[in-house]
C-alpha positions as CSV (number, residue, x, y, z in Angstrom):
1,M,-12.1,147.5,5.9
2,T,-11.9,143.8,5.5
3,G,-9.4,141.4,3.9
4,D,-6.7,143.3,2.1
5,S,-8.3,146.7,2.2
6,P,-5.7,149.5,2.4
7,I,-4.7,151.3,5.5
8,L,-7.0,154.2,6.5
9,Q,-5.0,157.4,7.1
10,I,-6.5,160.3,9.0
11,R,-5.0,163.8,9.4
12,I,-6.4,166.2,12.0
13,H,-5.6,169.9,11.8
14,G,-6.3,172.3,14.6
15,R,-4.7,174.6,17.1
16,G,-2.9,174.1,20.4
17,G,-5.4,173.8,23.2
18,Q,-8.2,172.3,21.0
19,G,-7.4,168.7,21.8
20,V,-6.0,167.7,18.4
21,V,-3.6,165.1,19.7
22,T,-6.4,163.8,22.1
23,A,-8.7,163.5,19.1
24,A,-6.2,161.3,17.3
25,E,-5.7,159.1,20.4
26,M,-9.4,158.7,20.9
27,L,-9.8,157.7,17.2
28,S,-7.2,155.0,17.7
29,I,-8.9,153.8,20.9
30,A,-12.2,153.6,19.0
31,A,-10.5,151.5,16.2
32,F,-9.0,149.1,18.8
33,E,-12.5,148.8,20.3
34,Q,-13.7,147.5,16.9
35,G,-10.9,145.0,16.7
36,R,-8.5,146.9,14.4
37,Y,-4.9,148.0,14.7
38,A,-4.3,151.7,15.1
39,Q,-1.7,154.3,15.9
40,A,-1.9,157.9,16.7
41,F,0.9,160.5,16.9
42,P,1.3,164.3,16.8
43,S,3.5,166.3,14.4
44,F,5.9,168.0,16.8
45,G,6.2,171.7,16.3
46,S,5.1,174.6,18.4
47,E,2.7,173.2,21.0
48,R,1.8,176.6,22.4
49,T,-1.9,177.5,22.7
50,G,-3.3,178.8,19.5
51,A,-0.4,177.6,17.3
52,P,-1.3,175.2,14.4
53,V,-1.1,171.6,15.4
54,V,-1.4,168.4,13.3
55,A,-2.0,164.9,14.5
56,F,-2.3,161.6,12.6
57,C,-4.1,158.4,13.0
58,R,-3.7,155.2,11.0
59,I,-6.2,152.3,11.2
60,D,-5.7,148.9,9.6
61,D,-6.8,145.3,9.8
62,K,-3.2,144.2,10.3
63,P,-0.2,145.6,12.4
64,I,1.0,149.0,11.2
65,R,4.7,149.4,10.5
66,L,4.6,152.9,9.1
67,R,5.7,155.7,11.4
68,E,6.1,158.7,9.1
69,P,3.6,161.7,8.9
70,I,0.6,161.2,6.7
71,L,1.1,163.0,3.4
72,A,-1.9,161.4,1.5
73,P,-4.8,161.3,3.9
74,D,-8.0,159.4,3.3
75,V,-9.7,161.7,5.8
76,L,-9.1,165.3,7.0
77,I,-10.7,166.6,10.2
78,V,-10.3,170.4,10.5
79,Q,-10.9,171.5,14.1
80,D,-10.4,175.2,13.2
81,A,-11.7,176.6,9.9
82,H,-9.5,179.7,10.1
83,L,-6.6,177.4,9.3
84,L,-8.0,177.1,5.7
85,Q,-6.7,180.7,5.1
86,Q,-3.3,179.9,6.6
87,I,-2.2,176.5,5.4
88,D,-3.1,174.1,2.6
89,V,-5.0,171.6,4.8
90,F,-6.1,169.7,1.7
91,L,-2.5,168.9,0.6
92,G,-2.3,165.3,-0.5
93,L,-6.0,164.5,0.0
94,K,-7.0,161.3,-1.9
95,P,-9.4,161.9,-4.8
96,D,-12.2,160.1,-2.9
97,G,-11.2,161.4,0.5
98,H,-13.5,162.7,3.3
99,V,-13.3,166.2,4.8
100,L,-15.0,167.2,8.0
101,I,-14.7,170.9,8.9
102,N,-15.7,172.6,12.2
103,S,-17.9,175.4,10.9
104,R,-21.5,176.5,11.0
105,K,-21.1,177.7,7.4
106,S,-21.7,175.4,4.4
107,A,-18.9,174.4,2.1
108,E,-20.2,176.9,-0.5
109,E,-20.3,179.7,2.1
110,M,-16.7,179.0,2.9
111,G,-15.7,179.2,-0.7
112,L,-15.1,175.4,-0.9
113,G,-17.8,174.6,-3.5
114,E,-15.1,173.7,-6.1
115,M,-13.4,171.4,-3.6
116,A,-16.7,169.8,-2.7
117,A,-17.6,169.2,-6.4
118,R,-14.2,167.4,-6.9
119,L,-15.0,164.9,-4.1
120,P,-17.7,162.3,-4.2
121,A,-21.1,163.6,-2.9
122,G,-21.3,163.9,0.8
123,H,-17.5,163.7,1.3
124,L,-17.0,167.4,2.3
125,V,-19.1,168.2,5.3
126,T,-19.2,171.0,7.8
127,L,-20.4,170.6,11.4
128,P,-20.9,173.4,14.0
129,A,-18.7,171.5,16.5
130,T,-17.6,174.4,18.6
131,E,-21.2,175.4,19.2
132,I,-22.2,171.9,20.2
133,A,-19.1,171.7,22.5
134,M,-20.1,175.0,24.1
135,K,-23.6,173.7,24.7
136,H,-22.5,170.6,26.4
137,L,-19.0,171.3,27.8
138,H,-19.2,175.1,28.2
139,R,-15.8,175.2,26.6
140,P,-14.7,175.5,22.9
141,L,-13.3,171.9,22.7
142,P,-14.6,170.4,19.4
143,N,-12.5,167.2,19.3
144,A,-15.0,164.7,20.7
145,V,-17.9,166.4,18.8
146,L,-16.0,166.0,15.5
147,L,-15.3,162.3,16.2
148,G,-19.1,161.7,16.6
149,G,-19.5,163.5,13.3
150,F,-16.8,161.5,11.7
151,A,-18.5,158.3,12.7
152,A,-21.8,159.4,11.1
153,M,-20.2,160.8,8.0
154,T,-18.0,157.9,7.1
155,G,-19.3,154.8,8.9
156,M,-15.6,153.9,9.4
157,I,-16.1,153.7,13.1
158,S,-19.3,153.3,15.2
159,L,-20.7,155.8,17.6
160,E,-20.4,153.1,20.3
161,A,-16.7,152.9,19.7
162,V,-16.4,156.7,19.9
163,V,-18.3,156.6,23.2
164,H,-16.0,153.9,24.5
165,A,-12.9,155.9,23.5
166,I,-14.3,159.1,25.3
167,G,-15.0,157.0,28.4
168,H,-11.4,155.6,28.2
169,K,-9.9,159.1,27.9
170,F,-12.1,161.1,30.3
171,K,-14.0,160.2,33.5
172,G,-17.2,161.2,35.3
173,E,-19.0,164.3,34.2
174,V,-16.4,165.3,31.7
175,A,-16.8,162.0,29.9
176,A,-20.6,162.3,30.1
177,R,-20.6,165.8,28.6
178,N,-18.3,164.8,25.8
179,I,-20.4,161.7,25.0
180,A,-23.5,163.8,24.9
181,A,-21.8,166.3,22.5
182,A,-20.4,163.5,20.3
183,T,-23.9,161.8,20.2
184,E,-25.6,165.1,19.2
185,A,-23.1,165.6,16.4
186,H,-23.6,162.0,15.2
187,A,-27.3,162.4,15.1
188,L,-27.1,165.7,13.2
189,L,-24.9,164.3,10.5
190,A,-26.7,161.0,10.3
191,A,-30.0,163.0,9.7
192,A,-28.3,165.1,7.1
193,K,-26.9,162.1,5.3
194,E,-30.4,160.4,5.4
195,A,-31.9,163.6,3.9
196,G,-29.3,163.4,1.1
197,A,-27.6,166.7,2.2
């Protein structure tokens, strides 16, 4: 994103209690760390645990004046794959957009082969984020894991910036565990990308 490249718009879908809003905030902190402008905000609705939640993040090289919800995202991060059966998470996705879904299943196994075929190669990726989170955090909190995966998948932010954002948001052992989880996710998707998966 240099010169007059367009604003990068990211929409994060998940459920209350999964750290969806925190994920958007950490993404904006990571962007600031790389010298960009960013904003993060939730879509206010039912905030109860388990209810669908949406949060937004915009990243640009110049100050961001927009404040409305993101209707045409460049990137979708889906923290709970069960939402795919409940709402149209792909609504408005740009034709060359990126999609990162928290699942141990492949896109084909999830019935998303057609969607994957419509996007450029490697633009729809699944990541077993909950499993990685359980391993490191002992809790099903996939947000930091998915940010590590997002960095590897798109190259739009660096792993170092994600690590900085996690350290800004959390402290001590909680930060260390989230950093370890994000780093494992980054390595997993970087290796898959390298292999042409």
